[in-house]
N, C-alpha and C positions, 0 to 999 in steps of 0.2 A: 789751637795751633794753626788750624786751617785759616782762620781769620788773620792771624799774624802774618802767615805766608802771603795771603792775598794783599794785605796792605803794604807789606815790604815790597812785593812785586810791583804794585802800582807806583809806589814812590820810586823804585829803581828804574822802571820804564820811563817815567817822566824825567828823572835825573839823567839817565843815559841819553835820551833823545836830545836834550838841550846841551849837554856837554859836547856830544859828538857833532851835532849840527852847528852849534855856536862857534866852536873852534874851527871846524872844517870850512864854514862859510864866512868866518871872521866877524860875527856879530855878537854883541853883548850889550849889557846895560850898565850905566854908571854904577860903580861899586856902592856908593852911598844909597842910591835908590833901591838896588836889589837887596842890600842888607836891611833897609827899612822894611821892605816887603817880607823878608825872612823874619824880622822881629814881629811883624803882624801875624805871620803864620804861627809863631809861638803863642801869641795872645789868643788867636782863634782856637788852637788845640786846647789850651788851658781852660778857656771858657766852655768849650765843648765837653771837656772832662767834668766840669762843674755843673753841667746841665743847663747852662745859662740860656742857650738859644730856645730850648723848650720852655723854660720858665718865662723868659722875656717876650718871646714872639709866638710861642705855641707851636713851633715846628722844629724838626731836626734837619739841618742841612745834610746833603748827601756826602757822607764821610769818605766814600770811595772817590768821588769826583774831587773833593778837597785834597785828598792824599795825592792824587795824580797831579793836580795843579801845583801843589806845593813842591812836588818832585821836579816839575818843569822849572819853577822859579829857583830852586836850590841848584839845579844843574846849570841854569843860566848864570847864576852867581859864580859858580866855579869856572865856567867857560870864560866869563869876563875876566877873572883873575888870570887864567892861563894865557889869554890873549895879550896881557901886559908883558909877557916874556918874549914876544916876537919869535916864536918857534919856526924853524925852517920847515919848508914843505916836504923835504926829503924824508920819507918814512913816517910822515905825519899820521896817517890813518892807523898804521900798525901801533905806533906809540900811543895814540889816543885810545885805541881799543884796549891795549895793555893797561894803561893808566885807569881807564874806566872800570875794568875788571878788578883792579887793585882797590879802587875806591869802594866799589860795591862789596867786595870781600871784607874790607875793613868795617863797613857799616854793618854787615851781617855778624861779624865778630863782636862788635860793640853791642848790638842788639841781643846777642846770645848772653853776654854778661849781664845786661840790664834785665833780661827775663829771669835769670837766676836770682838776682837781687830782689826783683819785684815779687818773685814766688815766695821768698822768705818774708818779705815785708807784708805781703797780703795776709799772712798767718797771724800777724800782730793784732791784738784786740783793739788797738788804736789806729789801725790802718786808715779807715775812712776819714777820721778827723785829720790825721797827718797828711793824707793825700789831698784833702781840701785845702789845707794850709799851703802845701807845696804848689798846688795849681794857682792859688792866689798870688804867691810869690812869683810864679812864672808869668802871670799876667803883667805884674809890675815890671819884671825884668825885660819882657818883650816890649812893653811900652817905652821903657828906658832906652833900649837898643834902637827902637824906631825913632825916638826923639833925638838921640845922639846922631844918628845917620842923617836925618833930615836937616838938623842944624849944621852938620858938617857939610852937607851938599849946598845949603844956602850960603854958608860962610865961604865956601870955595867959589861959588858963582858971584858973590858980592864983590870979590876982589878981581874978578875977570874983566 
């Protein structure tokens, strides 16, 4: 549980920093690009779960740094979406803080449910085989998301 708390905290710190600063200072990234990066973060984590980096390259990337970096990207994506709404400056910081607390609370609630489900799933004699299949599916879904976002970006800019 200590490791879960550490990784959740690192992701939340990164997520919070870029949501708050991105909206406050009005910077973001094109939604297609940030969603492609988020797709790649799914691929990265699934490959990490499969032990691919150790098998392919003989080393394990720093998972704490990766978690913080992915939090920064995910927060930037949310900030970019929020900026599309052209929110008034009046009470902006209070609303941003309240929104961010709500988002983080929602993520913790979702994680709590996931941990309960995972706890039961891990007891299954087929867990490792099923987990490997699930991670392989996540690699393909992450690549599909990345591909869709890149082609959407290119299509948008081809008409510009």
